[in-house]
N, C-alpha and C positions, 0 to 999 in steps of 0.2 A: 825654441824648445824650452819647456819648464826647467827650472834647476832642480837637481836631485835633492833630497831631504837634507844632506849634510851642510849644504850651503845655506839652509834656511833656519839652522838651529843656533841658538845663542851659545850653547856649550856642547858641541858635537862629540868631543872625547869623552865626556862623561856619559852621554847618551850611548855611544858605541860600547863602553865598558858594561854598562847596565843591561843594554840589549843582548850582548853576548853572553851575560850570565843567564838571562831567561832562555836563550836558545840552547845553551849548553844542557841546562835542566830538562827541557823538553826533549832534546835529542836522547838523552838517557833513558827516557821512558817510552821510546818509540822504535821497538825492536824490528818492526816490519820494514820500516824505511832504512834502517841500519843495514839489514840484509840485502835490500834492493840497492842500496848505495854501493856496497861491495861488488855486486853483480854489474851495475852500470858502469863503475869505474874500470871494470875489466873489459867490458864490451864496447864501451864508448859510442852508443847508438845515437848520441845527440851531437856528435862532432859536426861542425858547420851549421848546426840549427840555432836559430835565435828564438827564444821562447818568451812571448809577451803575456804578461799576467795581470789581472785585476781581481784581487782576492782580499780577504780581511788580513791585513798585515799584522800578525802576531807571531808568538814564537813557534807554534806548530807549522804555520805557513813557511816560516824561515827554514825549518828543517826539510820541508819539501823542495824549497828553492836549492838548499845545499846539495840535495840528491840529485837533481837535475843537473847541476853544474859539474857534480862528480862524474856524470856521464857524458860530459863534453859541451854541455849547452852554455851559451851566453843568455843571461835572463835579464829582462827589463820588467819592473813590477810597480804597480801602484794599487791603491785601495779600491774597494768595491762599495764602500760605504764611508761617508764623511766622518763618522764617529767610531768606526772600529779599529782604526790604525792605532798601534802602540808605537810613538816616535821613536823610543829607543830601540826597539826591534828594527824598525825601518832603517834607522841610522847604521846598526850593526850590519844589516844586509848590504847597505850602500857601500860599506867598508870592506866587503868580500870581493875577492877577485872574481870577475866574470858576472857580477851583479850590479845593476844601477836600479835604486829605489827612489820613486817619485812620491811615495805615500806619505801624507802627513794628516794628522787628526785635525778635524775641524774645518776642512776646506769648504769654502762656498761654492756654489754650483759651477761658476766660471773656471775656478782654480782646480775643481775636481776633474772637469773634462779637459782642462789643459794638461793635466797630469796623464790622462788617458792618452791624449794626443802625443805626448812626449814619449810614452811607451812605444806608440805606433811609428814614431820617428826612427825607431830601431829596426824597422822592416822585419817584424817577426815572421817566421816560417811556421810556427805552431803557436796556438793561443790557449791559455788556460784561464776560465772566467768563473765568476761567482755572481749570477744574476744577468749575465749576457750583455752588460753595458759595453764591454769591449768589442764583442762581435758585431752588436748593433752599430756602434760608432763606426767601425770598418765599413760596414755595408752602406750606411748613410753618408759618410763624410770622407772615407779614405778608400773608395772602391778600387783605386789603383794598386792596392796591396793584395787584393783577392787572388790573383793569378800565382802569386809566390807563396800563398799559405797552403801547407799540406792538410792542416785540419787542426781541430782543438777538442778541448774537453770542458764540459759545463758541470759545475759542482752541485747547484741547488735546484729545488723543485721550481721556483719562480723562473729562474733562467731556462730550464728545460721547456717549461709552458711557452715562454716567449719564443724560443728556437722552434718548437713544433708549429706555432702560429707562423712564423716565417716560412717554414717549409711548406705549409699548407697553401700559402700564397706564392709558392715558387720564388721566394725572395732570398732563401739561404743558399749561398753559392759556394760553400765549401763543406766538407764533412765534420760533424761534430759528434763526440761521444757524449751520451747522457749519463754521466758518473752518477747523478742523483738516482737513477732508476735501478742500478745493479744491487743485488741483494746485500753485498758486504758493506755498501754505503747506506742504503735505505733502511735496512732492518737494525742497524746499530746507531749510525750518526743521527738519523732523525728521531729515533725513539729514545735511546739512552742519551745522546748528546743533547738534543734540544730539550728534551724533558727535564734532564737534571740540571744542565747549565742555566737554563731560564729561571727555574725556581731558586736555585742558589744565588743568582744574581738579584733577583726580586728581594729575597730574604736579607742579602747583605746591603743593598741599596736602601731598603726602607727600615731595616732593623725591626722588622715585624715578622711574627710567626706564620707559617703556612697552617700549622695544625689549628683546628677549630674554626677556620675560616670557610666561607662558601666561595669556591673557586669556579669561575665560569670560564670554560674553554671554548673558543670559537673555532670549529673545524675539528673533525675527527680522522684526518688523514694520519700518515705516520707521525708527524710532529705533534699533532693534537692528542694521539694515542699516548705519546710518551708524556706530554704535560699532564694529561688526565690521570694516567696511571701513577706517576710519581707523586702527584699531589694527593692522589688517594692514599699511597703509602705513607705520606706525611701527616695522615689523619685529618685531611680536608674533606669537606662535603663538596662533590664535584658535580657541576651541571655542565652538560655539552649542548652546544648549538650546532646546527648543520642545515644544509640546503639539499643534500643528497640522501635519499631514503635508505640506501644500503649502509653507509657508515653510521647514519643516525640509529638504524636497527642494531648494528654491531654494539655501539655505545650502550644502548638500552639493555642488550643482552649481557654486557659486561658489568651491569649493575649500576650504571650512571643515570641520573635523571636527564632527560632530553626534552628541551623546549625551545621556542623562538627566543631571539635575543631581547626583545621587548619585554618578555615575561621574566627572563633570567636577570634582566637589569634590576628588577625590584628585590631580588634576593642576594645578588652577588656582593661580596666584599673585595674580591680580586678578579680582574678580567684579563684573560690572556688570549690574544688573537694568533692564529697559526694557519691562516687560509691561504695567503699569498695573493688575496684579492683586495679590492678597495672597499671602502665604506661598510666595513663589517659592524663597526659601533657608530652609531649616528645619533644626532640630536634627540630623536625619539627616544633612544635608550638613555641618554644623559639625563633627560628630564626626569627619569624614574629612578635613578640611582641615588643610594643613601650618601649622606655627608661622609667624606673621607674615602670613598671608593678609590681603588688604585688600578690604573690601566696601563697594561704592558703589552708590547707586540713581539711575537716570536716567529713571525712569518718571514718577510724579507723587507720590502720597501715601506716607507713611512706613511702608507695611504689606507692601512687597514683601520685605523682610528681616525675618524673624521675630525682632525684637529682644527680646520678652518671652521667647521660648524660649531665646534666647542668654544673656540676663541669668540666667535660672533655672539654666542650665548653669554659668555662671562662678562662680569663687570669689571674684573681685574685679573691679572695673573700675578703669582708670587713664587719666589724661589723657596719651595717648601723644605727642600733638603738638597744636598748635592746629587744631581741627577734626577730630581723629581720637581716637576712644574705643578704648581697647584692652580686650578681654574676656579674662580670664585663665582658662583652663580647669583642671580638677582635675589633668591630667597635666602642666601647665606651659606648654602651647601658648597663644599669644595670637592672637586674631582681632581684627582692627582694623576698625572701622566708620567711615565718613567722614560728617560732617554729620548724625550722629543718625539716618542712613537717609533723610533728606530729599533733595531734588534736588541732586545733587552739582554740577551746573553753575551752581547759584544760591545754594546755602545754605552752602558752606564760607566762612571768612573772606576767602579770596582770590578768590572766584568773582565773575565779572562777567556771567554769563548767555551767551546766544547771541552770536556776532559781530554787530556793528552792521548789516552789509550784509544779513545774514539777516533780522534783525528789521524792517529797513526794509520788506522784501516782506511779511512776515506781518502787520505792523501796517497796512500799506496796505490789505490785505484787511479788516481790521477797520474801517478808515475808511470804505471804499466800501460795506461791509455796512451800517455804521450809517447812512450816507447813504441807502442803499436803504430801510431801515426808516423813516426820517424822511419819505420822499417817496412811499412806496407803502403805501397802506392795505389792500391786497387780500390780505395774507398770512393764512393761517389758523394756528390754534394747532398747534404740532408742530415737527419738525426739518426744516429746508430746506437744500437745497444752495446755495451762493454762485452766483448766476447766471453762466454761463460768460462773458458779455461783460464782467462786472466783473473776473473773473480775468484776461482777455486784456488789459483796460484797463492793469492793474498791470504786466503783462509788457511791454507796449508802452512805458510810462513808464520802466521800468528799462532796456530796450535803448536808448531815446532817451538816457538819461542817461549810459549807458556808451559812447555813440558807435557802436553796433552797428546796422548796417543789415541787413534780410533782404528776400528776394523777395516778391512779391505774385502771387496767382493772376490769370491773365488771364480774360477773360470766357469764352473758350472752355474753359479749365481748369475754371472754377467750374460751367459748364454740364454738362461731362462728369462731374463729381463728383456732381452733383444729379439726373442722369438715369438712371433705373434701365434704360432701354431699350437702353443701349450693352452690347454683348456682346463675345465673342471676335471 
């Protein structure tokens, strides 16, 4: 089994102190998880459960872990991206009763998967994933664990796509909640979280303004909408590239210019991929980019920007700035890639991930989803929607925490909405 992070740090005590401070700050900004923690501590739905997690290990994730532990869970966690772990937060988690953390920033592939295997050595009964690496590892390399796993939750678009592909091939052998697809996650995390956090990280990493730049956003799903709208609000000229006619038309009707990537490459100053697919920006586009173009990925895995193709074109690479690699092309132009093409809102040296308030909502969905798995034995293998009642529960807790009151349907209104016999 791989060692937990505490054994791999030169100064674990300082890391634990610093990480605990970050977690404390996040906890104070997360009222939904605070309310759920009190409920779970009273009901103890996770007594006897082992929750295995592969997530971005930063402060808001730590608050989710604390919430699950308060409900009786034992938690083993590692990272879901080699560059998104905050080592001090991981160390603070590892120092928490009921938690073992194997996450460490900068792991090479073998060590990354060894850490996932270490989580699986705890024999989880519930899994919580971001990108489906944990689920895939179980099915491909640890199938003996499947019979004892009640189910799991998947955080992000890319992971849900992978799970649906597994289900379509009859390869997914236990139930998974598609947390990403529920309104309280999709409409807030993907739009406001990805949109805001990505642009903030780009601005801080480069020390360049968004205003006045031509920003090319690849993809107009929920994440792309967020990046495009936030960039527009920061006074950028926004171009959207798409492969689907419907979101392309939506982007056009929202006032954005829409064109193929090879055309946008000639105009863009800053390129942000949000598709979850591979080879979105390729050598054909690199050849057309201006000197100093900045490339960032806000999708998921580091395959959206064709870095192998870019490296093959380049005569040299330079460390342009902390978190920025410059690729010098034969004609002297330099194309700059942030965070090695990994998630820009989490993998740059200054990145903090999504805003705390956004992650409070998303991780509350994870918590109630895991609670549903622990208490409901009737789920079949496959991908499931989060029950609407759970999504509404999280929304109601958030409104209550913000002091926002709303109207309620009267009996007559409810009867009117439910009765098909009412006509004109």
